C-alpha positions as a Python dict, from the first residue, in 0.01 Angstrom:
ca = {
    (1, 'M'): (0, 0, 0),
    (2, 'N'): (-291, 69, 214),
    (3, 'G'): (-128, 150, 549),
    (4, 'F'): (128, 412, 441),
    (5, 'K'): (88, 769, 560),
    (6, 'K'): (228, 1082, 407),
    (7, 'T'): (595, 1135, 474),
    (8, 'R'): (744, 1482, 524),
    (9, 'G'): (1096, 1388, 415),
    (10, 'A'): (1398, 1495, 618),
    (11, 'D'): (1231, 1615, 934),
    (12, 'P'): (1339, 1601, 1300),
    (13, 'D'): (979, 1527, 1391),
    (14, 'L'): (955, 1225, 1156),
    (15, 'T'): (732, 959, 1314),
    (16, 'T'): (738, 584, 1301),
    (17, 'D'): (373, 591, 1185),
    (18, 'E'): (498, 721, 853),
    (19, 'F'): (679, 393, 793),
    (20, 'D'): (387, 168, 871),
    (21, 'F'): (216, -53, 620),
    (22, 'E'): (-13, -356, 607),
    (23, 'L'): (148, -687, 512),
    (24, 'P'): (-64, -994, 456),
    (25, 'P'): (63, -1271, 686),
    (26, 'R'): (69, -1510, 387),
    (27, 'L'): (364, -1317, 250),
    (28, 'I'): (591, -1382, 551),
    (29, 'A'): (831, -1653, 438),
    (30, 'N'): (877, -1953, 671),
    (31, 'E'): (1105, -2137, 429),
    (32, 'P'): (1372, -2014, 193),
    (33, 'A'): (1365, -2048, -179),
    (34, 'K'): (1553, -2349, -309),
    (35, 'P'): (1790, -2316, -478),
    (36, 'R'): (1878, -1996, -301),
    (37, 'D'): (1937, -1793, -616),
    (38, 'S'): (1592, -1883, -752),
    (39, 'A'): (1435, -1627, -511),
    (40, 'R'): (1267, -1328, -677),
    (41, 'L'): (1456, -1000, -706),
    (42, 'L'): (1286, -659, -746),
    (43, 'E'): (1513, -404, -915),
    (44, 'V'): (1416, -61, -787),
    (45, 'S'): (1500, 260, -967),
    (46, 'D'): (1264, 503, -1134),
    (47, 'V'): (1096, 193, -1269),
    (48, 'F'): (1057, -155, -1122),
    (49, 'N'): (1193, -469, -1288),
    (50, 'D'): (1076, -809, -1168),
    (51, 'R'): (1370, -1051, -1183),
    (52, 'V'): (1523, -1342, -995),
    (53, 'V'): (1844, -1334, -789),
    (54, 'A'): (2025, -1539, -1055),
    (55, 'D'): (1985, -1233, -1287),
    (56, 'L'): (2224, -1027, -1066),
    (57, 'P'): (2527, -1046, -1299),
    (58, 'S'): (2320, -868, -1570),
    (59, 'I'): (2252, -576, -1333),
    (60, 'L'): (2614, -535, -1229),
    (61, 'K'): (2890, -340, -1407),
    (62, 'P'): (3245, -475, -1468),
    (63, 'D'): (3408, -237, -1222),
    (64, 'D'): (3154, -290, -938),
    (65, 'V'): (3262, -428, -604),
    (66, 'I'): (3001, -638, -419),
    (67, 'V'): (3055, -605, -44),
    (68, 'L'): (2966, -912, 164),
    (69, 'N'): (2932, -946, 539),
    (70, 'D'): (3120, -1266, 625),
    (71, 'T'): (2991, -1297, 983),
    (72, 'R'): (2883, -1648, 1086),
    (73, 'V'): (2573, -1708, 1298),
    (74, 'I'): (2643, -1892, 1624),
    (75, 'P'): (2379, -2115, 1795),
    (76, 'A'): (2293, -1840, 2032),
    (77, 'R'): (1958, -1968, 2163),
    (78, 'L'): (1984, -2166, 2489),
    (79, 'R'): (1722, -2351, 2690),
    (80, 'G'): (1794, -2407, 3060),
    (81, 'T'): (1646, -2425, 3407),
    (82, 'R'): (1655, -2205, 3713),
    (83, 'R'): (1541, -2383, 4028),
    (84, 'G'): (1348, -2630, 3815),
    (85, 'A'): (1175, -2356, 3603),
    (86, 'R'): (1241, -2339, 3229),
    (87, 'V'): (1427, -2041, 3092),
    (88, 'E'): (1501, -1951, 2732),
    (89, 'L'): (1786, -1717, 2641),
    (90, 'T'): (1887, -1551, 2317),
    (91, 'L'): (2239, -1412, 2332),
    (92, 'H'): (2267, -1088, 2142),
    (93, 'K'): (2591, -903, 2226),
    (94, 'A'): (2933, -1002, 2360),
    (95, 'E'): (3096, -767, 2604),
    (96, 'A'): (3467, -698, 2607),
    (97, 'D'): (3507, -883, 2939),
    (98, 'G'): (3363, -1205, 2805),
    (99, 'R'): (3012, -1163, 2945),
    (100, 'W'): (2710, -1163, 2716),
    (101, 'R'): (2388, -966, 2698),
    (102, 'A'): (2086, -1182, 2627),
    (103, 'F'): (1709, -1159, 2605),
    (104, 'A'): (1539, -1389, 2851),
    (105, 'R'): (1201, -1554, 2866),
    (106, 'P'): (1047, -1519, 3122),
    (107, 'A'): (1276, -1239, 3235),
    (108, 'R'): (1042, -1123, 3512),
    (109, 'K'): (1130, -1434, 3720),
    (110, 'L'): (1508, -1376, 3702),
    (111, 'S'): (1709, -1184, 3956),
    (112, 'A'): (2073, -1083, 3979),
    (113, 'G'): (2269, -1375, 4127),
    (114, 'D'): (2040, -1645, 3977),
    (115, 'V'): (2220, -1943, 3814),
    (116, 'I'): (2082, -2100, 3498),
    (117, 'D'): (2179, -2458, 3419),
    (118, 'F'): (2204, -2574, 3056),
    (119, 'A'): (2403, -2895, 3086),
    (120, 'D'): (2657, -3059, 3317),
    (121, 'G'): (2937, -2812, 3365),
    (122, 'F'): (2765, -2544, 3152),
    (123, 'M'): (2577, -2270, 3331),
    (124, 'A'): (2542, -1894, 3348),
    (125, 'Q'): (2491, -1646, 3631),
    (126, 'V'): (2266, -1347, 3595),
    (127, 'N'): (2478, -1040, 3677),
    (128, 'S'): (2214, -777, 3621),
    (129, 'K'): (1879, -706, 3453),
    (130, 'G'): (1800, -433, 3198),
    (131, 'E'): (1500, -323, 3004),
    (132, 'A'): (1290, -526, 2760),
    (133, 'G'): (1383, -863, 2911),
    (134, 'E'): (1755, -812, 2879),
    (135, 'V'): (2001, -974, 3121),
    (136, 'L'): (2378, -961, 3154),
    (137, 'L'): (2533, -1307, 3194),
    (138, 'S'): (2868, -1457, 3293),
    (139, 'F'): (2919, -1815, 3176),
    (140, 'S'): (3081, -2104, 3353),
    (141, 'S'): (3197, -2384, 3128),
    (142, 'A'): (3477, -2636, 3121),
    (143, 'E'): (3528, -2554, 2754),
    (144, 'D'): (3526, -2255, 2524),
    (145, 'L'): (3184, -2087, 2514),
    (146, 'L'): (3148, -2115, 2136),
    (147, 'T'): (3224, -2489, 2164),
    (148, 'A'): (2961, -2519, 2433),
    (149, 'L'): (2707, -2331, 2223),
    (150, 'D'): (2778, -2568, 1929),
    (151, 'K'): (2679, -2857, 2156),
    (152, 'H'): (2392, -2711, 2349),
    (153, 'G'): (2261, -2408, 2156),
    (154, 'E'): (2030, -2374, 1855),
    (155, 'V'): (1996, -2137, 1561),
    (156, 'P'): (1831, -1816, 1687),
    (157, 'L'): (1560, -1781, 1419),
    (158, 'P'): (1373, -1454, 1410),
    (159, 'P'): (1036, -1450, 1593),
    (160, 'Y'): (834, -1434, 1270),
    (161, 'I'): (970, -1769, 1145),
    (162, 'T'): (744, -2023, 1312),
    (163, 'R'): (876, -2357, 1426),
    (164, 'E'): (674, -2562, 1675),
    (165, 'N'): (981, -2727, 1819),
    (166, 'G'): (1250, -2471, 1747),
    (167, 'A'): (1502, -2452, 1466),
    (168, 'T'): (1544, -2764, 1248),
    (169, 'S'): (1852, -2919, 1105),
    (170, 'S'): (1764, -2759, 771),
    (171, 'D'): (1763, -2416, 938),
    (172, 'E'): (2125, -2477, 1055),
    (173, 'D'): (2225, -2461, 686),
    (174, 'D'): (1956, -2234, 549),
    (175, 'Y'): (2016, -1957, 808),
    (176, 'Q'): (2378, -1921, 716),
    (177, 'T'): (2541, -1758, 410),
    (178, 'V'): (2764, -1982, 192),
    (179, 'Y'): (3055, -1745, 256),
    (180, 'A'): (3014, -1718, 641),
    (181, 'V'): (3353, -1734, 818),
    (182, 'N'): (3384, -1526, 1129),
    (183, 'K'): (3174, -1654, 1420),
    (184, 'G'): (2981, -1397, 1628),
    (185, 'A'): (2647, -1307, 1479),
    (186, 'V'): (2323, -1402, 1646),
    (187, 'A'): (2116, -1312, 1340),
    (188, 'A'): (2200, -1376, 976),
    (189, 'P'): (2287, -1101, 727),
    (190, 'T'): (1986, -1217, 536),
    (191, 'A'): (2044, -1054, 202),
    (192, 'G'): (2339, -1282, 164),
    (193, 'L'): (2131, -1597, 210),
    (194, 'H'): (2044, -1581, -162),
    (195, 'F'): (2402, -1625, -281),
    (196, 'T'): (2525, -1961, -413),
    (197, 'D'): (2863, -2072, -533),
    (198, 'R'): (2719, -2078, -887),
    (199, 'L'): (2592, -1722, -859),
    (200, 'M'): (2924, -1596, -720),
    (201, 'A'): (3112, -1756, -1010),
    (202, 'A'): (2874, -1586, -1255),
    (203, 'V'): (2930, -1246, -1084),
    (204, 'R'): (3305, -1285, -1113),
    (205, 'K'): (3269, -1383, -1477),
    (206, 'S'): (3074, -1062, -1537),
    (207, 'G'): (3379, -863, -1430),
    (208, 'A'): (3256, -754, -1088),
    (209, 'R'): (3454, -845, -779),
    (210, 'F'): (3375, -936, -417),
    (211, 'A'): (3508, -772, -104),
    (212, 'T'): (3433, -878, 253),
    (213, 'L'): (3384, -709, 585),
    (214, 'T'): (3258, -837, 918),
    (215, 'L'): (2966, -700, 1122),
    (216, 'H'): (2836, -928, 1395),
    (217, 'V'): (2461, -886, 1366),
    (218, 'G'): (2279, -869, 1702),
    (219, 'A'): (1932, -979, 1795),
    (220, 'G'): (1856, -613, 1859),
    (221, 'T'): (1797, -585, 1487),
    (222, 'F'): (1455, -744, 1556),
    (223, 'L'): (1358, -507, 1838),
    (224, 'P'): (1056, -291, 1752),
    (225, 'V'): (1078, 82, 1748),
    (226, 'K'): (867, 169, 2053),
    (227, 'V'): (882, 550, 2034),
    (228, 'N'): (666, 751, 1795),
    (229, 'R'): (925, 1018, 1717),
    (230, 'V'): (1208, 857, 1509),
    (231, 'S'): (1475, 1081, 1658),
    (232, 'E'): (1410, 937, 2006),
    (233, 'H'): (1491, 576, 1910),
    (234, 'K'): (1809, 436, 2060),
    (235, 'M'): (1986, 221, 1804),
    (236, 'H'): (2155, -103, 1916),
    (237, 'S'): (2533, -119, 1870),
    (238, 'E'): (2715, -394, 1683),
    (239, 'W'): (3087, -472, 1645),
    (240, 'G'): (3241, -450, 1295),
    (241, 'R'): (3569, -459, 1106),
    (242, 'I'): (3686, -347, 762),
    (243, 'D'): (4052, -428, 685),
    (244, 'A'): (4281, -216, 480),
    (245, 'S'): (4264, -438, 168),
    (246, 'T'): (3889, -421, 152),
    (247, 'A'): (3892, -45, 197),
    (248, 'E'): (4156, -9, -79),
    (249, 'M'): (3960, -229, -317),
    (250, 'I'): (3637, -30, -273),
    (251, 'N'): (3804, 308, -298),
    (252, 'A'): (3991, 200, -614),
    (253, 'A'): (3679, 65, -779),
    (254, 'R'): (3479, 379, -707),
    (255, 'S'): (3766, 601, -833),
    (256, 'A'): (3758, 397, -1159),
    (257, 'G'): (3381, 458, -1200),
    (258, 'G'): (3260, 136, -1042),
    (259, 'R'): (3001, 109, -770),
    (260, 'A'): (3015, -14, -414),
    (261, 'V'): (2722, -260, -401),
    (262, 'A'): (2640, -346, -35),
    (263, 'V'): (2488, -689, 23),
    (264, 'G'): (2257, -621, 310),
    (265, 'T'): (2189, -330, 543),
    (266, 'T'): (2463, -462, 775),
    (267, 'S'): (2729, -413, 508),
    (268, 'L'): (2586, -71, 423),
    (269, 'R'): (2580, 49, 788),
    (270, 'L'): (2942, -53, 842),
    (271, 'L'): (3064, 110, 519),
    (272, 'E'): (2892, 434, 601),
    (273, 'S'): (3037, 417, 956),
    (274, 'A'): (3387, 385, 807),
    (275, 'A'): (3353, 654, 538),
    (276, 'S'): (3513, 996, 555),
    (277, 'K'): (3320, 1305, 456),
    (278, 'D'): (3444, 1270, 99),
    (279, 'G'): (3334, 904, 76),
    (280, 'E'): (3670, 738, 121),
    (281, 'I'): (3648, 406, 310),
    (282, 'R'): (3894, 380, 595),
    (283, 'P'): (3997, 69, 794),
    (284, 'F'): (3755, 19, 1081),
    (285, 'K'): (3745, -196, 1394),
    (286, 'A'): (3490, -80, 1654),
    (287, 'E'): (3130, -71, 1759),
    (288, 'T'): (2875, 111, 1546),
    (289, 'D'): (2526, 229, 1628),
    (290, 'I'): (2470, 434, 1318),
    (291, 'F'): (2098, 504, 1258),
    (292, 'I'): (2012, 596, 902),
    (293, 'T'): (1681, 764, 830),
    (294, 'P'): (1550, 981, 545),
    (295, 'G'): (1764, 1290, 507),
    (296, 'Y'): (2093, 1105, 564),
    (297, 'G'): (2365, 1188, 312),
    (298, 'F'): (2519, 865, 182),
    (299, 'R'): (2895, 872, 128),
    (300, 'A'): (3010, 520, 46),
    (301, 'V'): (2741, 297, -99),
    (302, 'D'): (2600, 326, -446),
    (303, 'A'): (2361, 28, -463),
    (304, 'L'): (2204, -207, -209),
    (305, 'I'): (2089, -569, -221),
    (306, 'T'): (1842, -630, 58),
    (307, 'N'): (1535, -832, 159),
    (308, 'F'): (1191, -684, 230),
    (309, 'H'): (1167, -545, 582),
    (310, 'L'): (921, -512, 869),
    (311, 'P'): (685, -214, 889),
    (312, 'R'): (787, 59, 1129),
    (313, 'S'): (1141, -87, 1147),
    (314, 'T'): (1478, 88, 1142),
    (315, 'L'): (1559, -118, 831),
    (316, 'F'): (1261, 9, 638),
    (317, 'M'): (1361, 361, 741),
    (318, 'L'): (1714, 288, 608),
    (319, 'V'): (1600, 166, 264),
    (320, 'S'): (1364, 467, 247),
    (321, 'A'): (1665, 694, 309),
    (322, 'F'): (1866, 514, 44),
    (323, 'A'): (1627, 478, -243),
    (324, 'G'): (1373, 750, -161),
    (325, 'T'): (1080, 725, 75),
    (326, 'A'): (804, 764, -185),
    (327, 'R'): (981, 529, -423),
    (328, 'M'): (1017, 260, -153),
    (329, 'K'): (650, 288, -62),
    (330, 'R'): (562, 232, -429),
    (331, 'A'): (811, -55, -446),
    (332, 'Y'): (660, -229, -138),
    (333, 'T'): (313, -177, -280),
    (334, 'H'): (431, -344, -599),
    (335, 'A'): (596, -624, -408),
    (336, 'I'): (288, -700, -202),
    (337, 'D'): (62, -685, -506),
    (338, 'A'): (298, -919, -697),
    (339, 'G'): (323, -1169, -410),
    (340, 'Y'): (690, -1122, -315),
    (341, 'R'): (786, -1304, 4),
    (342, 'F'): (901, -1092, 302),
    (343, 'Y'): (1160, -1097, 578),
    (344, 'S'): (1462, -1325, 649),
    (345, 'Y'): (1370, -1622, 428),
    (346, 'G'): (1193, -1406, 177),
    (347, 'D'): (1274, -1256, -160),
    (348, 'S'): (1528, -982, -242),
    (349, 'S'): (1562, -639, -400),
    (350, 'F'): (1832, -442, -580),
    (351, 'L'): (1806, -77, -489),
    (352, 'H'): (1965, 204, -695),
    (353, 'R'): (2054, 495, -474),
    (354, 'S'): (1840, 806, -509),
    (355, 'E'): (1971, 1152, -446),
    (356, 'D'): (1613, 1267, -382),
    (357, 'N'): (1442, 1160, -64),
    (358, 'A'): (1102, 1273, -171),
}
């Protein structure tokens, strides 16, 4: 793939330039595959196999546990006014005291103390301003905030999915996994968007089982890496939970020779956050800002189902760490040449873990 530069492997001076590549704009998916499990799936090991997502049961083993992130996306994008001027907000992280951090446009015109009106009885006050257009908000509403968001918010689609008038009614369904339960995410765990009830039944019939955890994905997942030296990047934090029954199921499966197959980088990051040095998953309920780059020693995840990620992103660094940097560069070259669709509504991949980062 034309834009890749030579990678030095596990190196404290690893640079973001080494994870850059050229992606033709025509390969950025604006609409999902329908049905969901008809999307293409690239199986990545020492060789590449072109498949479709519906083939997943044939890749799995009877003792495998497929780990799903059951977070549910909330309508976290709000449009309001401040002194007659329009303001757009994308909530990205709930604070323990009930306030929310959000990205604002235009942020430069907002000051601490400003009040933004969204609807009668529904407003927010700007408590403080941070970097990169971030503001801290306290909401005033006659009803529960999530109820107010259901009425007045919209699906916070990623910036690379273009909609002239914002998210559509189709996006409200498409940008949600079929197993979403726990409200709190402001971005979808997109690897899971390919699953259907039919596919999940076929996976169970193959002998594999599902386990669930919750990681509320934040909009910070879309923030670009602005530093050149990877070690200087500050990773956003997200809240996650793994209960005891999920931990026990995964540990038992791996002890019996099965694999922990993470659906999405969110599931993988939370599993690795909860793993002991010997790879045992422990119950977890906390924030995590784990940043996985080449050289990381994986403890808990054996295979990964994930979409195709942005150049120079923390997620492309993660998959390079998991499956091998050189291998992932070859895989992305193959995907681009073969016309795979990229990003949230794009196609998928099944990555076998490599013990060699070269």
